[in-house]
C-alpha positions as CSV (number, residue, x, y, z in Angstrom):
1,M,123.9,113.6,120.9
2,I,120.7,111.2,121.6
3,N,120.9,110.1,125.2
4,L,118.9,107.1,126.9
5,N,116.0,108.9,127.8
6,E,115.4,110.2,124.3
7,V,115.2,106.8,123.6
8,I,113.0,106.0,125.7
9,Q,110.3,109.5,125.3
10,T,110.4,108.1,121.4
11,N,109.5,104.5,122.7
12,K,106.5,105.5,124.7
13,M,105.1,108.0,121.3
14,F,105.1,104.9,120.0
15,E,103.7,102.9,122.1
16,Q,101.1,104.6,124.4
17,E,100.8,108.0,121.9
18,N,99.9,106.9,118.6
19,L,103.2,108.6,116.6
20,D,103.6,107.2,113.4
21,V,104.7,108.4,109.9
22,R,101.8,108.9,108.1
23,T,103.1,108.9,105.0
24,I,106.4,108.7,102.7
25,T,105.7,110.1,99.2
26,L,107.5,110.3,96.0
27,G,106.8,113.7,94.5
28,L,107.3,113.3,90.8
29,S,107.8,115.6,87.7
30,L,106.5,114.4,84.6
31,L,107.5,117.3,82.6
32,D,109.8,115.1,80.9
33,C,107.0,112.6,79.8
34,I,104.9,115.4,77.9
35,D,104.4,114.2,74.0
36,S,101.7,115.6,71.2
37,D,100.9,112.0,70.8
38,L,98.3,110.0,73.4
39,E,100.1,106.6,73.2
40,K,103.5,107.7,73.6
41,L,102.2,110.2,76.5
42,K,100.7,107.2,78.3
43,A,103.8,105.2,77.7
44,N,106.1,107.7,78.9
45,I,104.1,108.2,81.8
46,Y,104.1,104.3,83.0
47,N,107.7,103.7,82.3
48,K,108.3,106.7,84.4
49,I,106.6,106.1,87.4
50,V,107.4,102.6,87.6
51,T,111.0,103.3,86.9
52,T,111.5,105.5,89.5
53,A,109.1,104.1,92.2
54,K,109.8,100.8,91.7
55,D,111.6,100.5,95.0
56,L,109.8,103.0,97.2
57,L,107.5,99.9,99.0
58,K,110.9,98.0,99.3
59,V,112.9,100.9,101.0
60,G,110.0,102.2,103.5
61,K,109.0,98.1,104.2
62,E,113.2,98.7,105.1
63,I,113.0,101.6,107.1
64,E,110.1,100.7,109.6
65,K,112.0,97.1,109.9
66,E,115.6,99.4,110.4
67,Y,113.9,101.7,112.8
68,G,111.2,100.0,114.4
69,I,109.0,103.4,113.2
70,P,105.8,102.3,111.6
71,I,104.7,103.9,108.6
72,I,101.5,103.8,107.2
73,N,101.2,105.0,103.5
74,K,102.6,105.1,100.7
75,R,102.4,107.6,98.0
76,I,103.0,109.1,94.6
77,S,102.4,113.0,93.5
78,L,102.4,114.2,90.1
79,T,103.3,116.8,88.4
80,P,99.7,118.3,87.2
81,I,98.4,116.2,84.2
82,A,96.2,119.5,83.0
83,L,99.6,120.0,82.2
84,V,101.3,117.0,81.6
85,G,98.1,116.4,78.6
86,A,97.7,119.5,76.9
87,A,99.3,119.0,73.7
88,A,98.1,115.2,73.4
89,C,94.7,115.2,74.8
90,K,92.1,116.4,72.6
91,T,89.3,115.0,74.6
92,K,87.8,114.2,78.5
93,E,88.2,110.5,77.1
94,D,92.0,111.1,76.8
95,F,92.9,112.7,79.9
96,V,90.7,109.3,81.0
97,E,92.7,107.2,79.1
98,I,95.5,109.0,81.6
99,A,93.8,108.4,84.8
100,V,93.5,105.1,83.8
101,V,97.3,104.3,82.9
102,L,98.1,106.4,86.4
103,D,95.9,103.8,88.4
104,K,97.5,101.0,86.4
105,A,101.5,102.3,87.2
106,A,100.5,102.9,91.2
107,K,99.3,99.1,91.7
108,E,102.3,98.2,89.8
109,V,104.6,99.8,92.2
110,G,102.4,98.9,95.0
111,V,101.3,102.4,97.0
112,N,98.2,103.4,98.2
113,F,97.5,106.4,96.2
114,I,98.7,108.1,93.3
115,G,98.1,112.4,93.4
116,G,98.0,114.4,90.5
117,F,95.1,114.4,88.2
118,T,95.0,118.0,89.1
119,A,94.4,121.1,87.0
120,L,94.7,124.9,88.3
121,P,92.7,127.4,87.0
122,A,92.8,130.2,89.7
123,K,92.7,133.0,87.5
124,G,91.4,131.4,83.6
125,M,90.7,128.0,82.5
126,T,92.4,126.7,79.3
127,K,90.9,124.4,77.2
128,A,93.4,121.3,78.8
129,E,92.2,122.5,82.7
130,E,88.3,122.1,81.2
131,L,88.7,118.7,79.4
132,L,90.5,117.5,82.7
133,I,87.6,118.7,84.7
134,K,85.4,117.4,82.9
135,A,87.1,114.0,83.0
136,I,87.1,114.3,87.1
137,P,83.8,112.0,87.2
138,Q,84.6,109.0,84.8
139,A,88.3,108.8,86.0
140,M,87.0,108.7,89.8
141,A,84.7,105.6,88.3
142,N,87.4,104.0,86.7
143,T,90.1,104.1,88.9
144,T,90.5,103.2,92.3
145,N,94.1,104.4,93.8
146,L,93.9,107.9,91.7
147,C,93.6,111.1,93.6
148,S,92.3,114.6,91.6
149,S,92.2,117.7,92.8
150,V,91.6,121.7,91.0
151,N,92.4,124.9,92.4
152,I,89.6,127.7,91.6
153,S,90.4,130.6,93.7
154,S,93.5,132.8,95.2
155,S,93.7,135.6,97.3
156,K,95.5,137.4,94.5
157,T,93.7,136.8,91.6
158,G,90.1,136.3,93.1
159,I,87.8,133.5,92.9
160,N,87.1,131.6,89.1
161,M,83.5,131.2,88.7
162,D,83.3,129.4,85.5
163,A,85.7,127.1,87.5
164,V,83.5,127.1,91.0
165,K,80.3,126.3,88.5
166,L,82.0,123.6,86.4
167,M,83.5,122.4,89.7
168,G,79.6,121.5,91.0
169,T,78.4,119.9,88.5
170,V,81.3,117.6,88.6
171,I,81.0,116.8,92.5
172,K,77.7,115.9,91.0
173,E,78.6,113.7,89.1
174,T,81.6,111.5,90.3
175,A,78.9,111.2,93.4
176,E,76.6,109.8,91.2
177,L,79.0,107.8,88.7
178,T,80.8,106.0,92.1
179,K,77.6,105.4,94.1
180,D,77.7,101.9,94.2
181,S,80.8,102.3,96.1
182,D,79.3,105.0,98.6
183,S,80.6,107.8,96.3
184,I,83.6,107.0,97.1
185,G,85.0,109.2,94.1
186,C,84.5,112.6,96.1
187,S,86.5,111.1,98.8
188,K,89.2,111.4,96.3
189,L,88.5,114.7,94.9
190,V,89.7,117.9,96.5
191,V,88.3,121.8,95.3
192,L,91.3,124.1,96.7
193,C,91.4,127.6,97.2
194,N,95.5,129.4,97.4
195,A,96.8,125.8,96.4
196,P,100.7,126.3,96.9
197,D,103.2,125.4,94.3
198,D,103.9,122.4,95.5
199,N,101.4,119.8,97.7
200,P,102.5,116.7,98.7
201,F,99.4,115.8,101.1
202,M,95.9,113.4,99.7
203,A,94.2,113.4,98.0
204,G,94.9,117.6,96.8
205,A,98.5,116.4,96.1
206,F,100.9,117.3,93.0
207,H,104.2,117.5,92.7
208,G,105.3,121.6,91.5
209,V,106.8,122.7,88.4
210,T,109.6,124.6,90.8
211,E,110.7,121.1,92.8
212,A,113.1,118.7,91.2
213,D,112.6,115.9,89.3
214,A,111.7,112.9,92.2
215,V,111.7,114.2,95.6
216,I,110.5,112.4,98.9
217,N,108.0,114.0,101.5
218,V,107.9,112.7,105.0
219,G,104.2,113.2,106.9
220,V,104.1,112.3,110.8
221,S,101.3,112.1,112.3
222,G,101.7,113.1,116.0
223,P,98.2,114.6,117.7
224,G,99.1,111.7,120.5
225,V,102.1,113.0,121.0
226,V,101.3,116.9,121.5
227,N,97.8,116.0,123.4
228,Q,99.8,114.4,125.9
229,A,102.6,117.3,125.9
230,L,99.9,119.9,126.1
231,N,98.7,117.9,129.5
232,E,102.1,117.7,131.3
233,V,102.1,121.4,131.1
234,K,98.5,122.4,132.2
235,G,98.0,125.1,134.8
236,K,101.5,126.5,133.6
237,D,102.1,130.2,132.2
238,F,102.5,130.3,128.3
239,T,106.1,130.8,128.3
240,T,106.3,126.9,129.3
241,L,103.7,125.6,126.8
242,C,105.4,127.0,124.0
243,E,108.4,125.9,125.3
244,Q,107.0,122.7,125.6
245,I,105.1,122.8,122.3
246,K,108.5,123.7,120.5
247,K,110.7,120.6,121.9
248,T,107.5,118.3,121.1
249,A,107.3,119.5,117.3
250,F,111.2,119.2,116.9
251,K,111.3,115.3,118.2
252,V,107.8,115.0,116.1
253,T,110.0,116.7,113.4
254,R,113.4,114.5,113.8
255,L,111.1,111.3,113.4
256,G,110.6,112.7,109.5
257,Q,114.2,113.6,109.0
258,L,115.3,109.8,109.9
259,V,113.0,108.3,107.4
260,A,113.6,111.0,104.5
């Protein structure tokens, strides 16, 4: 049961401690969009995104209004495009075309960022993954809302040095092609190690193949809340500190559950 004191504490978190919902991210599977024809693939991807995510922005604003909770960003993460485009994309330019479609869809539904222009060559690199990686600089230069990521190693399989070498070139080229906008392309490009099965966090976001067709992820930002909680128990014993962190984390997490 929520009591008045908890309501007052939550209001204080919003007003004085910078608590907010940093993002609601729609994770979306594109596996059912796969086609060997590039034009059909692009159409399938665009239609899937704009159909499934058409109400994401509206619902987010409704939640903000109903609960008085600030939601800063609305985003989308997608199945790694190196997998989705493998059958249709024969050149890096083909992957750039898909990148442009993703950016167009993101703008159509009104999200801040769309992630999933991703390759996962942690152990070995397929031809499609190599083409996507080589397409990243031009993709970043031709889009504004797209984020890209590449997982190049894992503790289990080691480091893919071919991918490391290629990414060094790609990062430099991305910086060069977006230099007129302070090389912003690099701020939307993430090189990962030990990437999880699913990652909703931009700019390294991608929707894992083990996930459902569409899922909602909620990211809550509360460093000010945690800092205030720690100040309240300053000088007390370790058990008290742990209990304070646990209670604070529960309150912040419950906010995310409410939004979801």
